[in-house]
C-alpha positions, 0 to 999 in steps of 0.5 A: 274608729277611735274618738279623738278628744279634740273632736269632743271638746270643741263642740262642748266648749262652743255649746258652753260658751253659747249657753253662757252668752245666752244666759248673760243676754237674758239676764241683761234683758230681764233687768231692763224690762219695766214692771207693768203698772208702775209708771205714772198714769198707767192705771188712769189710762187703763180706766179711760180705755174701757170697752163697753159691755152689754150691761154698759149698753143697757145702762146707757139706753136706760139713762137716755130714756130717763133723760128723755122722760125728764125733759118731757116732764119739765118742758113738755117736749123732748 
């Protein structure tokens, strides 16, 4: 069985063209993506959407206890 050159060149050309098209698409898509943190308000939004941790919960409870204590000292009741 003799391997014909046409049977070998066609798949190679199709693969090469597909590879070039994929590379062009990926380069085009890469140039369109925006870098994280460079738009106005991104860092502000991240700071305002903080998820409380256990330490935050403890600090909040301590602050509420201090407020209740201070209110009792000032007014005689909470």
